[in-house]
N, C-alpha and C positions, 0 to 999 in steps of 0.2 A: 630326638633329632628334630631340627627345625623344619617347618613347612616353608617351601619357597613360594613367594608371592610375585605376581606380575608387577604390583606396586604396593608399597606399604603405606597404609593410612590408618587413622584411628579405627575406622570401621573394619578394615581388613584384619586388624588385630582381634576382631571379635567384640569390639566395643561399639555397639549400635546406640542410636539415640535413646531407644527404650531401655537398654541395659544401663546406660549412664544415668538416666533419670532415676532408675531403681536404686543405683548405688548412692546417689545424692540423697534420695528420700530416706534410705536406710541409715545414712550418716547424719540425718536431721540438718542437712545443708552444709555441714562442715566439710572442709577439704579432704579428699581421699585420693591417694596415688592409685592410678589405674594401669600405667604402662611405663616400662623403661625402654628407651631406644638409644642405641649407640651406633656410630658409623664413621665412615670416612667419605667426605663429600669431595668429588673431583669436578663437578660441574653443576650448573643450574639452568633451568629454562622456564621463563615466565609463561603463563597461560591464562585463559579465561573461559568460564562456563556461564551458564545462566545464573548460577549461584554466586558468581563473583570471580575475582582474580585469585591466582594461586602461583606458587613457585614449585616446580618439580625439581627435587634434588636428585643428582645422579652420583653413583658411587657404590659403596657396599654398606648395607644397613642390617642390623639385627635388632629385633624387638621382642619384648616379653609382655604378655597380658598378665598383670599382677593378680587379677581375680582368678584366672584359670591355670596359670603357670605355663600356658602354651607359648612356644617360641616360633619366630618367623624370620625369614631372610628375604632380602630383595635388593635389586640394583637401582631401584627408584623409590623415593620417599616423598610423600606430601604431608606436611605438617600444618597446624594452624599458622596463619600468616605472621602473628607476632613472634613466633618461634623461628620460622624459616627466614624472615627478614633479618634477624640477628645473625643467623648462620651464613646467609649470603653476604652480609657485611664483612664477616671474617674471611670468606672465600675471595672477596675482592682484593685481599692483601696477600693471597697465597694460591698456589696451584691446587692445594688440597687442604681440607680442614677435618680434624678428628673431633668428635663431640660425643657426649653422653648426657642424656636428659631423663628426668622422671616427669611424666605428664600426669596431672591430676585433674579432678573436677570438683567444683564447689557450687553450692546453690547461688542463683542469681536471678534477678528480675529481667529475664530475657525470654524470647520465644521458646527456647528449649527448656528453660528452667534451671540451666547450669551454665557455667563458663569454665574454660580450661585454665589450668595453672601449669607452671613449668618450673622445675628446680634443676639446676645443672648438677650432673654427677661428676663431671670433669670440666675443666676450663676449655672452652672452644679456642683453638689457637692455630696459627699457621703450622705446617708440617715442620719437623725437625730440620730437614734440608733447607727449607725456605728461611727458617729462623736463623740458621747459621749464616746464610747469605745476608740477611737483614743486619745481623751483628757485624759482619765484615763491612757493610756499607756505612753503618753508623761509626765504626772505629776509624774509618778512613775519611770521614767528613772533616774538612778544614774548619778550624775554630774561627769564629768571627774576628775580623781584623779590628783592633782597637781604634776608636775614633781619634783623629789627630788633634 
């Protein structure tokens, strides 16, 4: 049974900076998958802390720590910016977005000694209901009038 979290983050999945460094060291810097996160995004809210800007995703989320097998659920999810920016872009076109991603780490010359990677498990897309509406809108768009 999944543990319910106040907010889902890489850290709340049990993947601390120290554990991620150890995973990267054990893999000799090669990329290693560390978590799967799937969900349905229904909203987003930008924010800022002393560490920088972030986007809080709202909806229903389910995450699995691939190292321990532990699973988690939350109504809020904060992901690395390069991931959340892509998902928010899809959300701009729809009322909700379903997604599935695998987050990994690999060695990097950075302050932490690693960087995040992301591999889609499913295509991020507008909801089925919104996709039907988009199809209707495109089907009823008049063709360009030929130049005289």
